[in-house]
C-alpha positions as a printed Julia matrix, in Angstrom:
78×3 Matrix{Float64}:
  53.23  74.04  -136.11
  51.0   74.88  -139.53
  52.08  73.98  -143.08
  50.87  76.07  -145.66
  51.43  75.36  -149.61
  51.71  78.49  -151.69
  52.57  78.98  -155.15
  55.23  80.99  -156.58
  53.87  83.88  -157.64
  52.15  83.8   -154.23
  55.13  83.81  -152.76
  56.84  86.69  -154.5
  53.83  89.14  -153.62
  52.97  88.08  -149.84
  56.62  87.4   -148.8
  56.21  89.89  -146.07
  52.78  88.27  -144.46
  54.55  84.41  -145.35
  57.51  85.63  -143.46
  55.24  86.82  -140.25
  53.96  83.51  -140.09
  57.45  81.67  -140.36
  58.24  83.96  -137.38
  55.04  82.77  -135.14
  56.54  79.13  -135.89
  54.21  77.81  -139.17
  56.07  76.54  -142.55
  55.37  77.3   -145.57
  56.38  75.25  -148.69
  56.4   76.96  -152.26
  55.45  75.07  -155.05
  55.67  75.65  -158.88
  52.72  74.27  -160.04
  52.04  71.03  -158.0
  55.85  70.73  -157.3
  57.27  71.59  -153.91
  60.6   73.88  -154.73
  61.45  75.23  -151.26
  60.32  75.22  -147.78
  60.43  78.7   -145.85
  61.32  77.99  -142.2
  62.3   80.32  -139.33
  66.16  80.85  -138.43
  66.97  79.2   -135.2
  68.88  81.21  -133.14
  72.77  80.6   -132.97
  73.91  78.65  -129.53
  75.74  80.34  -126.89
  78.75  79.95  -127.01
  80.94  79.99  -123.8
  84.31  81.8   -124.31
  87.33  80.03  -122.78
  91.5   80.66  -123.29
  93.78  77.66  -123.15
  96.9   78.47  -120.56
  99.18  78.77  -122.51
 103.27  80.89  -122.13
 105.3   82.12  -124.44
 108.54  80.56  -124.63
 111.32  83.09  -124.12
 113.08  82.06  -127.06
 110.22  82.66  -129.1
 112.09  86.09  -130.71
 115.28  84.77  -131.14
 117.08  84.35  -134.23
 116.63  81.2   -136.29
 119.31  78.88  -136.85
 121.26  78.87  -140.09
 120.03  75.34  -141.23
 116.3   76.25  -140.48
 116.71  79.67  -142.12
 117.87  77.9   -145.42
 115.14  75.84  -145.44
 112.8   78.72  -146.24
 114.96  80.06  -148.64
 113.55  79.42  -152.45
 115.34  76.95  -154.22
 116.95  75.4   -151.37
C-alpha cells in the first residue's frame, strides 16, 4: 500500500485519478497547506450476513379483544 499526500486543489482537479488509485489499494492524504485534513481510503465491502429466522408462533389469542382494564389504560387522561 502506497500513501500519497496531495493538496486540496490537486485533489479537486484529479479526484477521479485519486479514486482509481485508492481502489487499487493506495491511500491518499489530502492536506490544506502542510496540515493533513482528510484521508481517502477504499470502502470495505459489507460483510455477508446470514439470513435467519427465530422459531416463533403467534398465539391464537393474539386477535382477541383486550380486557376492559387494558383498554382503559390506553385512554388519554386515564
